[in-house]
N, C-alpha and C positions, 0 to 999 in steps of 0.2 A: 503494500499497498503508501502510494508518494507520501512525504512527510509535509506537513503542511507551509507554506511561505513562511509563517511566523514562526515556526518552530526551528530553531537553529542545531537541536542536536545530531541531526542527521548531515553537519556540512563540514565537520571536521576531518581532516584528511584522512585519521583513521577510518572514520565510516564511509569515504568513500570507498577504501582500498577494499573494506568488507564487502560492500557492494559487487566491487568485481571479484574478489576472490570467492565469495558465495555464487556467482555466476546471476547474481540480479541484475547488473550493470554491465553490458558490455559493447556500450558506446556514450559517448557525450551527452546524446538526447537521453540513454536512459538514465545517467547523473542527473541530469535535469529533472527528467519526470518523478525518479523515486524519492529526491531530497526538497523538492520543490522549490529550488534553484531556477534562476532566469537562466536561459539559453547561455550568453553570455558568461554569467559567473560560473555555471560548471565548467564551461571549457576553461576558465581560468582556472579553478581549480584542479582540474585535470592536464592542464600544462605544466603546474607546480609540481605535480606528483610526477609527470615526466622527468622533468628537469630535475628532480632530486634521484631519479634513478630507482622510482618504485615502479612504475608503468611504462607500460610500451603499446604502439599503434601497430597490428599487424593485419595485413590483408584488408578486404572488406566485409563488413557483416551484411543480413539482411538486408533489402531497401523496400520500404512502403510508397515509395515515388519518388522521384529525384535521382539525386548522386547517393550511390550507396555510401553510409557510413564506415568509417574505421573502426577495426574493432580494438577492443580494449583488454590486454593483459597485463596482469602480473607482471613483474622482470623477474624470469628464472635469478638470473646473474646476481640480483641484489642481495641474496646472501642465503644461508641455510639454517633449518633449524631439525633439533632432533625429537625422536619418539620413541621413550623407551617403554616397553610393557614388562614388569617382574613378577615369576612366579616362584612357588616353590622351587620347583628345580630347573627351570631354565629362565633368560632372558631373552626377548626379540628387541632387534633394534631399527631404526629406520629411521637414513638421514633422505631429506626432501631440502629441494629448493624453493624459494618464494614463490612458485607458481603454485606448490602442492608436489611437483612432480618427485618421486621416491628416484633418490641418484646412487643408494648405496643400502644396505641392509647387511646386518648379523644375526648369528643365535647363537647364544652361548649355554653350555651346562654350568651351572651354577649352585650353591646350597643356600638357602637363604638363612638357615640356621648360622651361619657362618659370621653373619653380623653386618649392619650398616657398611661399617667402613671398609672392611674388606669384597662385600660384594658390589660396592659402587665404584670403590678402586677401580676392580675388575670391569666395569660397564666402562667408566671414562676411558680407561686405556683402550677400549674397543672401539669406540665414539673416535678417539683419536685417531687409531688407526685407519679407521674406515673413511675420514676426511681428508689425511693424508696422500689416501690413496686416488683422490678424485685429481683432474688434471684442472688448474688453474681455480681452484676451491675458492669460492667466495667468504666473506667470515661469517663465522656462527653465531645466527641471532638470538636464539633462545632453544630451550630444553623443556620436555615435561617427561617424566618420569610417574608410572603406574604402577601402585603396592599395593597384594593381597590383603590389604587390611584396612581398617578406618583412618580418616586425615581428617585435623580438623580444620575447617575452613577458616576460622580465626589466626591459627598459629602456622599453621603447616605441618604441625606435626603429625607424628604416626600414635595411632592412639589405642590403645589397648589391643594391639592384633591378637587373633585367636593361634594361628600359624607361623607368627616370625618370631622368635624367640631371639631377646637381646633388641627388639625393635623398638618396645615400648617407647616415648619420648623423644625419637629421631628425628634431626632436623636434615631431613634428605637433601633439601636445598642447599645448606649451608654444608655440608660433606660435600657434595657434588662441586659447591665453588671454591673447593680448597683446590681442585686441580683443573677444573675450566670456568673460568671466571666470566659465566654467561647469566644471563636473567633463568630461574629454574623453576616451575613451577608442577608441585606435588600432587598427587590427584587417586583415589581409590581407582580401582581397576573395575569394578562392575560399573562406576559413573563414565570409565571411559570405554566403556562395550558400549552403554547404550549412547553416548556421542557416534562411537565410530557406524553401530547397526542405523543411527537415525541421518547420517553423513551418505552413508551408502546407495548407490544408485535407485531409481526406482521413485515411487511418491514415498516420502517421510510422513509419518505420523505425526501431528502434532501432537497429541496424547499418546504417552508410550510407556510402557513398563519392562522392563529389562532384566532376567533374572538368570544369574548367572551361578552355573551348579557345575563345581569342578571339585577341587581336594579340600573344597570348602564351599561356602554358600553367600552370594551377594545379589543387591540388588539397586537398579539403576533407574530414573524417572524423568523422564521428559515431559515437561510442561508447558503448551504453550509453544511449542517447537525448540527451547532451549533446555538443556540440565536442572533439576530441582536438586541443590544440594542443602536447601533447610537452613534453619540459623547458624547452626553449629558446624555444617559439613556431613553432617549424617543422616539425612533422607533416604530413605528407603532399605537402611540394614537391617533386615527379617531375619539376620542371622542367631540372633537371640532370639527370638520369638518363641514363646512357647506352645509346643502343639499341643492340642487337645488327645487326652489319650494316651499318651505318648509314655514309654518306658522311665524308669527316674535313672537317665543314663547322666552322670556328671559333666557338665559343659565347662570350657577355659573362664567362665564368665561367673563363676562362685555357683550356678544353679542347677536344675536338672532339667530335662524333656525339652531344651533347646532346638529349635531347626536343624541347626548344625553338627548338633551333636546326635543325632538321630537321623539324618539325611543325606548329608554331606558325603562325596566319595572315601573322603578318611572315614568316616563314620561306618562306611558301608563296608567295607575291607575288613575292620575290626571286629564289625558282624560276623564275617566268614569267617574270620580265623576263630573265634570264639566257637564256631563249630565245625572245627578242624579243616577248615579252605585256605588254604594258602593262594592267595591271588597275586601277590607280590605287587601290589599298589592299583590304584584307581587304573591306569590302563591294563592290567592282566584281570582287573574286575570285568571291563568291556569287552575282552577279548572272550572271558567266559560265557555274558550274556549272549555273544554272538554264536556262540557255540552252542546258547541253548540250553546251559547249566540253570536247571530246575531252580537252586536256591536262591541262586545269582538275580535270577528273572523276577521272581518272587520277592525279595528285596529292594529291586530297582523301582517295581510297583509302588509298594509299600512309600517306598520313599518319595515317589512322586505323587502318590496322593496327599502325603504330609506337606510336602509341598505346595501342591495345589491348594490343599486347607488356609494355609496362611496365606498365601496369596488371594484366595479370595477374599478376605477382609479388605485387601487393597483394594483389588478392584472395584467392591462394593463401595469404596468410599471415593475412589480417583475415575470411575468409570473411563478408561482410555480406550482408543482405539483398537490398540494392538498390545498385547502380550508376546514377549520375544522370549525363547528358550535358549539361553549359549552356554558355552564352557562344556566340557568334556561328557558330561555325562546325558547334555541333549544329542549325542548321537546314538543313546540306546533308545528303539523305541518301548519298551516297556516302561522306562521312567516317565516319556513325555505323556503316554496312554492315561499314567496315574495322575501325572499334574489335568489332562484335560480331565479325566472322571470327577474330579474334585471340584473342579470349578463348577463344572455343567451341573453337578450334585448342589452345590452350596450356595450359588448367584444367581438372583432371580434372570427371568427372562430379560428382561429390560435392561441390563447389565451383559449379558452373553448374545443379544441381537443384535450383530455386526460388530461382536470384538472378534479379533481375527489373532488365533493363537498361531505361532510360529516356532519351527527353529532358526535361530537365527541365517541371515542369508550370506555372511561375512566369514560365521565360523570362526577361527581362532586368531583371525587379522582383524577382529573388533576392536581389540584393546589398543593395538599399534595405529590403527586410523583416528581413533578416538584422541590420542596421545598427538598425532599429528596435529589434528584441529585446536586443540589446545594451547600447544606449541606457538602455530601459526596466530593464532589471537593474541599470543603474549607477544608476540615479536613485533607486530602492528596495532597493539594499545595505544593510546593516546599517552602514555607516560613513555613509552619504548620510544615510539618517533619523536618525539620529544626531546626525549635524553640523545637519541643519535643526530636529531639537529643541532642542538646545544655543543657538541663534540665536532662538530666539524669546523 
């Protein structure tokens, strides 16, 4: 929707760049329409951004009559951003140019239990090697690190993570900046997966719930087309919601019967072990399910039912267009079937009518895609643009 002419909120350089980055403006005329600026003023804003090296005009775009407009794009060589997604045993790294094109990637085995200093030193070394391998690499502008635990929106610190021993209170951004002096934002991985899914191709849902079920369980919420973090950054954290009728399994939070303690991949591996089945981790458990192992299939369906029960309250309250299931357990048909069954049993038709329940379209890439979006937003925020302009 165009911005009213009297509203100057969308006329800053950052906002104009955002319009181009997100594909809402591909010409000077688009910028004028979206911001409510006059054609002359919009053209002047675009010229300024071209002179500063952020935008370029390439080729021609579609014409509604008359001379075809020049097409506006972000100038890829303006800089680089880094997207990092940390898991319990792996790290995925993507390096992107300012236009959002991936130019390098790395996948590393890690052990998050080694602690923040060791893990992040390994990640930073991999980033430095990836950037050094590029020809004429532009400057690094920003970095986003996704972690499998809660992150405070106020402080940026990791808060009481269930499966990250030694990370409670960790200032990930400050640790990274010891070796890589760039702006860093830290985000929960489920939130990043929600962002990545929303940014993926197709028609994005303006109201969406994304549940990530792997070794642990997390949830991200898209409200009005943007990530909803809540006042403290913990919106959507369903992992410590008590499951009705669940066995009194102790949870890391000190309570019993929490969703993470009874329905996560790690919890199912433990349940199998208690019954004499060695699955060798979440992936091994999923392999058993693919081979139609009866007990594994039963546990996955029950875990899906528990997850769907907790999600039903979220859906009844939020009434989204789309529920997306991601993470490793989303590949198990029994788990997904259990989620669906519980939701349709516990949500009224007015909630489920029109609700799309789907497995993630982008799979394991969701968190990296979301981190890339966050890193680009940070790189081209008003504060960072002003800082770079002042440094010239």
